[in-house]
N, C-alpha and C positions, 0 to 999 in steps of 0.2 A: 704770240698768243698760241698755246697748244690746246686743241679741242681733240678730244678722243672719244669714239664711238664704241662701245662694248655691248654684247649680248650673245647669246647662245646661237650655235650654227641654224641659220633660217629665220633669225628675228629680222632681217631686214636692215641690219646696220650697214651691209656694205654699198646696197643700192641707195640708201638714204644718204650715207656718207659722200657719195659720189654727186648726188642731185644737189645735196647743199654745197658742196665746193663749186659746182658748176654756177648755181644762183649766186653765191657771195662773189665770183669773179666777175657776174654780169652787174652787181651792184658796185663793181668799180674797186674792190679789195684784191689786194696780192695774196694768192691762197696757193699752198702747196700742200697736195694729198700724198703721203706716203705709200699710200697703198692704192694708188689709182686704178680703177677697173678691176679691182680684186687681187693685183700681182704686187708684190713686195717690191719696193724701189732697190733694195738691196739684192744683188744675186746672191751672196753668202747667206741673207736671211731666208731668200725663197729656198736654196737647197736644204737650209735646215727644216724648213717647213715641210718639203717633201718627203724628207727622212723620217720626221716623226709622225707624218700620215702614214706611210707606208705600212701595212699589215705584215710584210715579210718580218718586220721588226717586232714580232709578238712577243720577245724576251726582254724588251726594254722595261727596267724597273722604274717604279714612281719617282725615286729621288733623281735616276739618270735622266727621265723625260723632263723633270722640273730644270734642270741644268741645261738641257738642250732647247728647251722653251725661253729660259733666261738668255742664254747664248743668241737666240734669234732675235728678240727684242733688242738686247744690248748692242748689237751689231747694227741694228737699223737706226736705233738712237745714234750712236756715235758717227755713222758714215752719213746719215740723211737727215735725221730729225734735228739734232742740234746746229748742223751747219744751216738747215732751212730757217730755223728760228732766228738766225742773224740777219736773215734777208727778206722774210716775207711776213706781212702782217698776221697772217693766219697760217698755222700748220696743222693739219687734220690727219689724225691717225685711226684706222680701222684696225682696232686694238692696241694694247699697250702692256706693260708688265702685269696688269691685273688679270689678263687671261691665264697666266703661268699661275699666278696665286690661287684662283678659283678652281682650276683644274687639280692641282697639287693638293690643296686643302679639301675641298668639298667633292671633288671629283674621286682623288685617289686615297684621301685620307691621312695626308701627311700633315703633322701638328704644326701650328702656327709658328712656334718658336725655331723650328727648323726652316720655314719657308720663307719668313719675313726678312732675316739678315741676308740672305742670298739676294733678294730683290732689291732691297733697300741699297745693297752695295753696287747692283746694277745701274741703278737710277741715278745715283750720286747726286741726290737734292733735286732731281727734276721731278716737278710734277704737272699734269696738266690744269689749265685754268677752269676747264669744266669737262665732264665726263656725261656723255648722254648714254644711259642704259635703255638699250632699245629691248623693252621686254615684252614677251609674247607668250601663250600657252605653248609648250613644248608640241604637242600634238599638230598645231597650225604650223610651226616652224618646220616640223618634220615633213609635213605635205608638201610644203614650199619646196624642200630640198628635193623631195622625190619628183616633183612635177619638173623640175630644173633637170633632173636625171634622165627623165623618161623623154623630154623633148629635145635635150641635147646629150647623149650618153657620154660620159666622161672616158678619155683614152685610158687612164690608169685605173687601178684597182679602188675598192671601196677604203674609206679612211679607217685607220686603226683603232681611233676612238670609238666607232660604231662597233667594234667587237664587244664593247661594255653593255650596249643595249640602251632602250629608251631610258632606262632609270638614270643614265650618266647626265643626260640633258636636264632631267628634274633636278639633280643635285647643283649642277652649274647654274640654273637660274636661281635656286635658293641662294647659292653663294654670292652671286652678282647683286642679288637684292638685300643680302646681309651687307655687303659692302658700302652699298648704296645709303643704307639705313646708318652706318656708322658716321658718315661724311656728308650730310645733306647739304652742306656749304659749298662741296665741290661737286656733288652728283645730282644728275637730274633723270627720274624715272619716267620714260617715254612709254605707255602702253601702246602697242601696235597690233590692235586684234582687230577692231571694226572701224577705224579711222581711214578715210581715202588717202592714198600715196600723196597726192598733190597736196591735200590739207595739211599732212604731217610735214612735208617738205617745207612748206611755208611756214609753219610753226617754229621748226627748228633754225630756219633762218632768221627768223624774228628774234630767237632765244640767242643766237651767237651776236646778232647786232646790238642786244642789249648789253652783252659782255663788252663789246667794242666800245661802248658809250660809258662803261664803268658802272651799269645798272645791274642788280642783282636778277638773274634769271629764275625761272620756276623751278622748284625741286620735284614736282610729280604732276604729269599729264594724263589724267584718267580716262579708261573708257567708261562708258555708261553702265553700272551695275545692273545685273540681271536679277529679279526675284526668284525664290526657291520655286521647284517644281513640287507638288503635293500628290500628283497622280500621275499613272502612266497614261491617262486618257490625255494630259497636256503634252505629251512628249512631242507627237508628231507635228502640232501646230508650230511649237517652239522651235524645232529643227528648221520647218520650212521657212519659218521667217527670218532666221539668221542666214540661211542659205540664199533666199531671195535678195538679201543686202549684198551678199556676196556676188551674185549673178549681175549687179549692177557696178560694183566696185573693183571686183577681183573674179573676173568669170572663171579663170583656170583654177582657182581654188574651189569655187562652186562646182565645177565640173568633177574635179577629185573626189569630192566628199559625196557625189552621188553614186560612187561606186558600190557595187553589189545590193543595192536597194531596189525595191520593187514597189509596183503600185501605179495607178492612173496619175497621182500627182506628180511623182518621180519622173514618169515616161514623159508627161507633158515638160518638165524643166529640162530633160535630156534633150527633147527635139528642139527647144528653145537654143540650148548650147551648142548643138552639133556642128552647125557651121561655124562657129568660133573657135571650138575647142575639139575638132574631130578625134585626135589622137588619144587626148584624155577621155573623152565620152566612149571611143571604142575599147580602150583600156578598162574602163569600169564595168565592161560586159561581162567579165572573167566570170564563170561559174552560172551565169544565168542561160536560163534554155526556155523561157516564155516566148509566144509568138512575137512580141514587141522587142524583144532582144535580136530574135532572128532578123527581123526587118531592119532593125537600125543597123545591124552589121552588113547586111546587104547595102544598105544606102550610103556606109561610110568606106566600103571597101576600096573604091579608087582613092580616096582622100587620105585614108589611115590603113592600108593594107597589112603592115607589120603589126599594129595594135589589134587588128581585127584577129588575125591568125593568132596571136598571143593570147587573147581572150578564150582560145579553144584548149588551152591547156587544162588537164585534170578533168576532162568531161570523159564520159564513158567510151569506149571503143568504137561502139556500134551506132553512134549518133550521125543519121546521114546528113543532117544538115551541115556539120562539121567538115564530113569527107567532100561535100559540093564545094565548100569554099576551098579546102586544100587544093582539090582537083583545077579549080579555076586559076589558082596562083602557082601551080606547080613550076611551070616554066619560067615565072618572073620572079617569083620572091622565094627561091629554093630554101635560103637560110630560115628565114620566119617559118616557113612551112615545116623544115625539119625540127625546128624548135617545139612546134606545136606537137611533136608526136611523144613527147616526155613519157617515158614510163610504159607505151603502148607495146604490147606483145602479141599482136594478131598478124596473120597471115598478109592482111590488107597493109598494115603500118610496115611490116618489113619489105614488102614489094616497094613502097613507096620509098623508104629509106635507100634500096638499091637503085632506084631510077635517078635519085638525086645526089648520090653519094660523092661524084666528082666534082659538084658544083658547092656543096655545102658539108664537106667531110667532117669538120668540127663541129658543126651542130648536131649532125646525125650521131656522132659518138656522143655528144651531150645528151642525146634524148635516150640514151640508154640507161639512164637513172633507174635505180632499183633491179635491173636485170642481171641476174647472174647465171645465166644457161651459156652453153657452148656457143650457142648462136651469136650471143652478144659478146662473148670473149674473141670469137673470131673475128668479127667487126672492128673490135679494139685494136687487136694485134694487126690487123691490117692498116688501121690508121697510124698505128705506132711506126710501122715499118714505112710507110708513106713519109712520115716525118721525119725519117732518118734515123731511127733505132731508138733504143732505151736512153740513150746520152741526152737526147733531146729534151727529157723530162726535167734537166737543169734550166730550160726556159720558163719563167713564170707563166707565161700565157698558156703553154701547152701543160703545165702541171695542173693548172686551174681547169683546163678543159678534161683532163683526165679525171680530175676529182668531182667534176660535176656527172662524169658517166658512171662513176662506182658509189654514189650516193645510196646507203642502204644494202651495200653488197658486203659480205662478211667471209668470203672463202680466202684461200691462200693467195691468190693472185691478186685479189683487191689490197690486200695488206702489203704486198710486194709494190704495188703502185704507190701506196700511201708513203711507205718508208721513202721511196725516191723522190715524191714530190714533196716531202716535208721541208726541207730548206728552202725552196722557191716558193711555197704558199702554205705555211702552217695554218691559217686559218680556214683554207680552202680544206684541208684534210680534216680538220675538226668537224666541219660540216658533213663531211660523208658519213660520220656515224649515226644517222637516222635510223632510230629503232633499233639498234644494234645492242645484245645483251650478252655477249661475249666477254670473257676476261680482259681481252686485250683492250677492247673498246672502253671498258670502265677504267683501265688503267690510265688511258690516254686522257679520257675526260677529267678524270680526278687530278691529273696532274697539272692540267692547263686552265682549269675552270676560273681560277681566278684572275688570271690575265685576260681570258676572253669568255666571260660568262654567257654573252649572248650566243655565240656560235655553239658552245657547248648545251647549255640547257635547251636550245633548239633543236636538238637531236633525242630529246626524251619523251617525244609524243608517243603515245601508246605504251608506255613502259610502266608497269604497276609493280615495281619491285622495291625492296627497301633501299638499295643504294641510290635508285632513282629520287624517291621519297627525301632521302638524307642531303641530295644537292638542292631539290626544291627548296627544302626548308632552310638551308644555310644562305642561299643566295636570292631569296624571294623578295626581300626588302629592298635590294639594290638593283634587281633586275625583274621587270614586269614580265618579260617573256617567259618566265616560270610559268605563269597562268595558262600561256598557249599550250602547254605540254600535256594538260589533263583536262580537257574540255569536256564537259557534261559527265564527269565521273562523280560517282556517288560514293558513300562511304565517309565514316568518320574522320579519317586523315585528310581526304579531299576537302570537306567540310572545313576542319579546322583550319587549315591552310589559307583558302579562299576568305574566309572569315577575318584571319588575322590580317591578311593584306588588303582588303577591301577599301578602306580609305588611304591607303598608300597609292593602289593602283584601281580606282574606281572602273574605269573604262575596260581595262584588261579583265576586272572580275566579272562585269556584265556579260562580256564575250565568253568567259571562261564557264559561265552557268550552261550555256546551250539549251538544251531541252528543259533544263531544270528551272530555267527563268520564271515559269509560270505554274511551278508548283507552289504551295503556300510560303514555302521557306525562301524560295528563290524570289517569289514576287515582294516579299518584306523587305529582302536586301536591297532589291533593285530600287524601290521606292525611298528607302532610307538614303541611299546614296544620291540620288537625284535632288532630294531636298537638302542634303548637307554640301553638296558640289554644283550649285546652280551655273557657275562659270564654266564648267568642265565640258566644252563642246565634244570631245571626243566620246565622253560618257553619254552625252545626249544621243549621240549618232549611234553607238552600239545599243541603246535602248531602243532606237527606232528599229534597228535590225532584229531585236530580239521580239518585239511586237509583232513584226510582219512575218516572222517564221512561226510563231506560237501567240497568235492573237487571243485576248481573253475576250468573253462578251461584252465586257464595259468597254474595251477599245473598240470592238466592232460597232457598239452602238454609238460611241462619240463620234466616228467616222462616218456614220451613215447621213 
């Protein structure tokens, strides 16, 4: 019997499939999991996975990507899954050919009549007895992935799929749900948002045992629906209620969603979670400069020094509390101290870079982002010489460090570095175009935006020119990061675009309003979105941020 777990990245399918496999073994069944602990049992399939994941392969076309995904799953089927079905009572797969179909059709836009024949040929008639679609809000899935990366930073680079932006996950979720609706006799949709992990594992084990007995499992396990929100006065209470549930069931997720928020009720919850999740609470202090934030940094320094130092990024150069923290950790965490200096161009920052250069050269060079003066180029040249000369830029790691250093720099030397780094790290080169309005920057953006919309559109912040608006309008429906590039911008063009994208990306739209959220027009839009999308937690959180930054009298009265 073949049991498949499907769902978007971060849905929890890997965790659940491994837990279910262990519980079924305890129940006396013989079980083979072909992706135990997240690693494909076929080395060939694992190699193909790493190839398709690598952002260095930016030029990979949708059809070529489909064929590689199909090859990955076919190799696993022939090498591991089919033989296991002849030996074990239950074979569990974390992903199947459905992953390739959903990515190709809903993710990349290939037509069904081109995709289905390829995958049918690969399957050769094999179909799972049951597919458990682990369904989750993409914002929650994204938070879980980012928590994992923060607590255990990956050794490799980010995924190539991530270059498409958050919108890809929303499209993939819609694709999975469409396949489940087409075949309810084979698929079970399991909502994994507010259900405790142990409860969900127990439920899935029972569903599999029903299959073993020849019974029909459930086709849909639902979370409790939420009522609509009718006014901004309800926002904070609804948010805190959901957060409190996670504090008991999934404290790391609760800690993550506290990031950037302020207020006595938020401070209380941060203090409650600080002992359990010190790294996440420290990370969430980024950008906060109130007295409570500085006190919490002081309390968390020993438990989470890297995250505390990271929370100092983008603060003004003359904040004395930030410099006191850097000085305390200068000799113990040089790399994190250097990272915290990103973009600072003061004598104090340069002196600190010089003191820690030989212990944290890569981070010192990375901290030069946006700095194009002779002093910055002298530091870059020293680092490049220490790394062994220009030929070293053939190394992906070095290319990425170089690109981080020249983000937002538009001189000839920066363009020479981009050219040398392109083959090793094209996605990193695209991200260096932050705010650049030169012809070369526009040509590079327009040539690659279709393959890496998130990387390209993320560089448009502050650009109010026709070419920027043309890219925003062309890619806004598929990439919510478009809205991050013109936060708080007034004008007919900005309002037309944010209104057109509001129901596609409600949370990003509220964030995009910035100080416009409590103009009459902005308030009306926020309230309409809250009423129309009551299940959208990311929207709820952005509404809380908006109300804390620009509170109306009604909200102040409701909070009193």
